[in-house]
C-alpha positions as CSV (number, residue, x, y, z in Angstrom):
1,M,-15.9,15.9,-12.9
2,L,-19.1,16.0,-11.0
3,I,-21.3,13.1,-11.8
4,K,-25.1,13.2,-10.8
5,A,-27.7,10.4,-11.5
6,K,-31.3,11.3,-10.6
7,G,-34.1,8.7,-10.7
8,L,-32.3,6.2,-13.1
9,S,-34.4,3.2,-14.0
10,K,-34.0,0.3,-16.5
11,I,-36.8,-2.0,-17.3
12,Y,-36.5,-4.8,-19.8
13,G,-39.6,-6.5,-21.5
14,S,-43.3,-5.5,-20.9
15,G,-46.3,-6.9,-19.5
16,E,-45.9,-10.2,-17.7
17,N,-42.3,-10.5,-19.0
18,Q,-41.4,-7.0,-17.5
19,V,-38.1,-7.0,-15.5
20,V,-37.2,-4.1,-13.4
21,A,-33.4,-4.3,-13.4
22,L,-32.8,-0.7,-11.6
23,D,-35.5,1.2,-9.9
24,K,-35.2,5.1,-9.6
25,A,-31.4,5.1,-8.4
26,N,-29.9,8.5,-7.3
27,L,-26.2,9.0,-7.0
28,T,-23.8,11.8,-6.7
29,I,-20.0,11.3,-7.3
30,A,-17.8,14.2,-6.7
31,P,-14.3,14.6,-8.3
32,G,-11.7,12.4,-6.5
33,D,-14.4,10.1,-5.0
34,F,-13.8,6.4,-5.0
35,I,-17.0,4.5,-5.1
36,S,-17.7,0.9,-4.4
37,I,-21.2,-0.6,-5.4
38,I,-22.0,-3.6,-3.6
39,G,-25.3,-5.8,-3.2
40,P,-26.6,-9.4,-4.0
41,S,-26.6,-10.8,-7.4
42,G,-29.4,-9.4,-9.4
43,S,-29.7,-6.1,-7.5
44,G,-28.7,-4.1,-10.5
45,K,-25.1,-3.2,-10.0
46,S,-24.0,-4.0,-13.5
47,T,-27.0,-2.2,-15.0
48,L,-26.0,0.9,-12.9
49,L,-22.5,0.7,-14.1
50,H,-23.5,0.4,-17.7
51,L,-25.9,3.4,-17.3
52,L,-23.4,5.6,-15.5
53,S,-20.8,4.9,-18.4
54,G,-23.3,5.5,-21.1
55,L,-23.0,2.0,-22.5
56,D,-26.7,1.7,-22.1
57,H,-29.7,4.1,-22.0
58,P,-32.2,4.2,-19.1
59,T,-35.9,3.8,-19.4
60,S,-36.3,6.9,-17.4
61,G,-34.1,9.3,-15.2
62,S,-31.2,11.6,-15.9
63,L,-27.3,11.4,-15.8
64,T,-25.1,14.5,-16.0
65,Y,-21.4,15.0,-16.1
66,D,-20.5,18.5,-15.0
67,G,-24.1,19.5,-15.8
68,Q,-24.1,17.9,-19.3
69,E,-26.8,15.4,-19.8
70,I,-25.1,12.7,-21.7
71,Y,-28.4,10.7,-22.7
72,T,-29.3,13.8,-25.0
73,L,-26.2,13.5,-27.0
74,P,-26.4,12.1,-30.4
75,D,-24.9,8.6,-30.7
76,K,-21.6,9.9,-32.3
77,E,-21.0,12.4,-29.6
78,L,-21.9,10.0,-27.0
79,S,-19.4,7.5,-28.5
80,A,-16.8,10.3,-28.5
81,F,-17.6,11.1,-24.9
82,R,-17.1,7.6,-23.7
83,R,-13.9,7.2,-25.7
84,R,-12.3,10.2,-24.4
85,Q,-13.7,10.5,-20.8
86,M,-14.5,7.0,-19.6
87,G,-12.4,3.9,-18.6
88,F,-14.4,0.8,-18.2
89,I,-13.1,-2.5,-17.2
90,F,-15.4,-5.3,-18.2
91,Q,-15.7,-8.7,-16.5
92,Q,-14.8,-10.3,-19.8
93,F,-12.1,-8.9,-22.1
94,N,-14.6,-7.7,-24.7
95,L,-11.7,-7.5,-27.4
96,L,-12.2,-7.6,-31.2
97,P,-10.9,-11.2,-32.0
98,V,-9.4,-10.0,-35.2
99,L,-7.1,-7.6,-33.6
100,T,-4.1,-8.1,-31.4
101,A,-4.1,-6.7,-27.9
102,R,-1.8,-3.8,-29.2
103,E,-4.4,-2.9,-32.0
104,N,-7.4,-3.2,-29.4
105,I,-5.7,-0.6,-27.0
106,L,-4.9,1.7,-30.0
107,M,-8.4,1.5,-31.4
108,P,-9.9,4.5,-29.3
109,L,-6.9,6.6,-30.5
110,L,-7.3,5.5,-34.2
111,L,-11.1,6.4,-33.9
112,D,-10.1,9.8,-32.5
113,K,-7.4,10.3,-35.3
114,K,-4.7,10.6,-32.9
115,Q,-1.1,9.3,-33.4
116,P,-0.6,6.4,-31.0
117,D,2.6,6.4,-28.7
118,E,4.2,3.3,-29.9
119,G,7.1,3.8,-27.4
120,Y,4.8,3.8,-24.5
121,L,3.3,0.4,-25.6
122,D,6.8,-1.0,-26.0
123,Q,7.6,0.1,-22.5
124,L,4.3,-1.3,-21.0
125,A,5.2,-4.7,-22.6
126,E,8.7,-4.7,-21.0
127,L,7.4,-3.7,-17.5
128,L,4.8,-6.5,-17.5
129,G,7.2,-9.0,-18.7
130,L,9.6,-8.4,-15.8
131,R,10.2,-11.6,-13.7
132,W,11.8,-11.7,-10.1
133,Q,14.8,-13.3,-11.5
134,D,15.3,-10.1,-13.6
135,V,15.3,-7.9,-10.4
136,D,18.6,-7.6,-8.5
137,L,17.5,-6.3,-5.2
138,D,21.0,-6.2,-3.8
139,G,22.6,-4.6,-6.9
140,H,19.7,-2.2,-7.4
141,T,19.1,-3.1,-11.0
142,I,16.6,-4.6,-13.2
143,T,17.3,-6.2,-16.6
144,I,14.9,-6.3,-19.5
145,H,14.9,-10.0,-21.0
146,Q,11.2,-10.3,-22.3
147,T,8.0,-8.6,-22.9
148,S,4.4,-9.4,-22.1
149,N,1.9,-9.4,-24.9
150,Y,-1.7,-10.5,-25.6
151,L,-3.5,-12.0,-28.6
152,P,-7.2,-12.9,-28.7
153,G,-7.4,-16.7,-28.7
154,K,-3.8,-17.1,-27.6
155,G,-3.9,-15.0,-24.3
156,V,-1.1,-13.3,-22.6
157,Y,2.2,-14.5,-24.2
158,V,6.0,-13.7,-23.8
159,G,7.9,-11.9,-26.6
160,T,11.2,-10.3,-26.9
161,P,12.3,-6.8,-26.7
162,K,11.8,-4.7,-29.8
163,T,15.4,-3.4,-30.1
164,T,18.7,-4.6,-28.9
165,T,19.0,-1.5,-26.7
166,S,15.8,-2.4,-25.0
167,A,17.5,-5.4,-23.4
168,R,19.6,-3.6,-20.9
169,P,20.4,-3.5,-17.2
170,L,18.7,-0.5,-15.5
171,P,19.7,1.0,-12.1
172,I,16.7,1.7,-9.9
173,S,16.5,3.8,-6.6
174,T,16.4,2.6,-3.1
175,A,12.8,3.9,-2.8
176,A,12.0,1.7,-5.9
177,I,13.7,-1.4,-4.1
178,M,11.5,-0.8,-0.9
179,L,8.3,-0.6,-3.0
180,L,9.2,-3.8,-4.8
181,L,10.0,-5.7,-1.5
182,E,6.5,-4.6,-0.2
183,Y,4.9,-5.7,-3.3
184,R,6.6,-9.0,-3.3
185,A,5.5,-9.6,0.4
186,W,1.9,-8.9,-0.7
187,Q,2.3,-11.5,-3.6
188,D,3.9,-13.9,-1.3
189,T,0.8,-13.8,1.0
190,K,-1.4,-14.2,-1.9
191,R,0.5,-17.2,-3.2
192,E,0.5,-18.8,0.4
193,Q,-3.4,-18.2,0.6
194,L,-4.2,-19.9,-2.7
195,G,-1.8,-22.6,-2.6
196,D,-2.1,-24.9,-5.9
197,A,-4.7,-22.3,-7.2
198,W,-2.0,-19.7,-7.7
199,E,-1.6,-19.6,-11.5
200,D,1.8,-17.8,-12.1
201,Q,4.2,-20.0,-14.1
202,D,7.5,-18.1,-14.5
203,G,7.8,-15.8,-11.5
204,R,6.2,-12.7,-13.0
205,V,6.6,-9.5,-10.9
206,F,3.4,-8.0,-11.9
207,T,0.4,-10.4,-11.6
208,T,-3.3,-10.3,-10.7
209,D,-4.1,-11.4,-7.2
210,T,-4.5,-15.0,-8.5
211,G,-1.0,-15.1,-10.2
212,V,-2.2,-14.5,-13.8
213,P,0.0,-12.2,-15.9
214,M,-1.4,-8.9,-15.8
215,F,-3.3,-7.8,-19.0
216,P,-1.6,-5.0,-20.8
217,D,-4.3,-2.4,-20.4
218,S,-4.9,-2.9,-16.7
219,L,-2.1,-0.7,-15.6
220,T,-3.3,2.1,-17.7
221,Q,-6.9,1.9,-16.4
222,W,-5.6,1.6,-12.9
223,F,-3.4,4.7,-13.2
224,S,-6.1,6.7,-14.7
225,G,-8.4,5.9,-11.7
226,F,-5.6,6.6,-9.3
227,I,-5.1,10.1,-10.8
228,A,-8.8,10.9,-10.5
229,R,-9.1,9.6,-7.0
230,S,-6.2,11.7,-5.8
231,G,-7.3,15.0,-7.5
232,M,-4.2,15.3,-9.5
233,P,-3.6,16.8,-12.9
234,K,-4.6,14.4,-15.8
235,V,-1.2,12.6,-16.7
236,T,-0.5,9.3,-18.2
237,V,1.8,6.6,-17.3
238,H,4.1,7.4,-20.0
239,S,4.3,11.0,-19.0
240,L,6.2,9.9,-15.8
241,R,9.1,9.0,-18.1
242,H,9.2,12.5,-19.3
243,T,9.1,13.9,-15.8
244,Y,11.9,11.5,-14.8
245,A,14.0,12.4,-17.9
246,S,13.3,16.3,-17.3
247,L,14.3,16.1,-13.5
248,M,17.5,14.2,-14.4
249,I,18.6,16.9,-16.8
250,A,17.5,19.7,-14.5
251,D,19.6,18.0,-11.8
252,G,22.8,18.1,-14.0
253,V,22.9,14.5,-15.0
254,P,25.0,14.0,-18.2
255,L,22.8,13.7,-21.3
256,V,24.6,10.5,-22.3
257,V,23.5,8.9,-19.0
258,V,19.9,10.2,-19.3
259,S,19.7,8.6,-22.9
260,R,21.1,5.3,-21.7
261,Q,18.5,5.3,-19.0
262,L,15.7,5.8,-21.5
263,G,17.1,3.3,-23.8
264,H,17.6,5.7,-26.7
265,A,20.1,4.5,-29.3
266,Q,21.8,7.9,-29.5
267,A,22.0,10.9,-27.2
268,S,21.0,13.1,-30.0
269,T,17.6,11.5,-29.7
270,T,17.3,12.6,-26.1
271,A,18.5,15.9,-27.0
272,N,15.8,16.5,-29.6
273,I,12.9,15.3,-27.3
274,Y,14.1,17.2,-24.2
275,A,15.4,20.4,-25.9
276,H,13.0,22.4,-23.6
277,A,14.5,20.8,-20.5
278,I,18.2,21.2,-21.8
279,A,17.4,25.0,-22.5
280,S,16.2,25.3,-18.9
281,A,19.3,23.7,-17.5
282,Q,21.6,25.9,-19.5
283,A,19.6,29.0,-18.2
284,K,20.2,27.5,-14.6
285,A,23.9,27.0,-15.5
286,M,24.4,30.6,-16.5
287,Q,22.7,31.8,-13.3
288,T,25.1,29.6,-11.4
289,F,28.0,31.0,-13.3
290,D,26.6,34.7,-12.6
291,R,26.6,33.9,-8.8
292,F,30.1,32.7,-9.0
293,N,31.3,35.7,-11.0
294,D,29.7,38.1,-8.5
295,L,31.8,36.5,-5.6
296,V,34.9,36.6,-7.7
297,G,34.2,40.3,-8.6
298,A,33.6,41.3,-5.0
299,E,37.0,39.9,-3.9
300,N,39.1,41.4,-6.9
301,P,37.3,44.3,-8.7
302,P,38.5,44.5,-12.3
303,E,39.7,48.2,-12.0
304,K,42.4,47.2,-9.2
305,G,43.5,44.4,-11.3
306,M,43.9,46.5,-14.5
307,K,45.9,49.3,-12.5
308,K,48.1,46.7,-11.0
309,A,48.9,45.3,-14.3
310,A,49.6,48.7,-15.8
311,G,52.0,49.6,-12.9
312,N,54.0,46.6,-13.7
């Protein structure tokens, strides 16, 4: 998505009380660009970000997304545009205090009248609840013992997995082990730098750079930005789970094993969800059989075998 800002200005107040928060800013952001806005306090960084995201209207200037001027959109359409196209991480949580973290995350989907992916939220909570004691680096496994959740007024707190099948050991690849070791080295460096200011209390794997347990929506926001910066097709964190399952099925991994890896209570659940991948694997199996049949047929044509049998 190509973003162009031309002459963006934001002025508060009037007369002697007038404050120019932003003065004729021009900016072009191409698809895949990663932009850092730096400057002293009061230079208009936050104002520019609010204007670029459609959270505030400029006093003058224009802002286009792929040629569409967003400030001319009616409020309802602008809200829908922000909800579907934007990811904005505030300095404060800016959550609705009467809702849980899960309900705050689901709010954009509910406003769009879309069915939330409850499974993804459960898996996200399990991932962020991981502690280093749950990771067996030598045995190449992780075990789900707890979840990480959030409530306004309470903050991030520990919960239990939703089902008994969720609390299970999971084998992980050597590549994943190497990434975890690299990540732990980074975390150890941060801990040494901060000393007593390091805030982690239970050895959590995924934390902020000060040791605070990661907020549930942070991973989703980061991943969306990573996909955009990399110029990759738009996918979600949860879609990686489907990719993983489809690749295992295509590689001939038994469905029971795939089901266990995904935490499904029954293999039939996996079969229903990944029917398309199973059909492709079956077609591949038939192609393999055809190649095998061609080899057998070349060495022992059916006509010869039939004549020999008749002669006997």
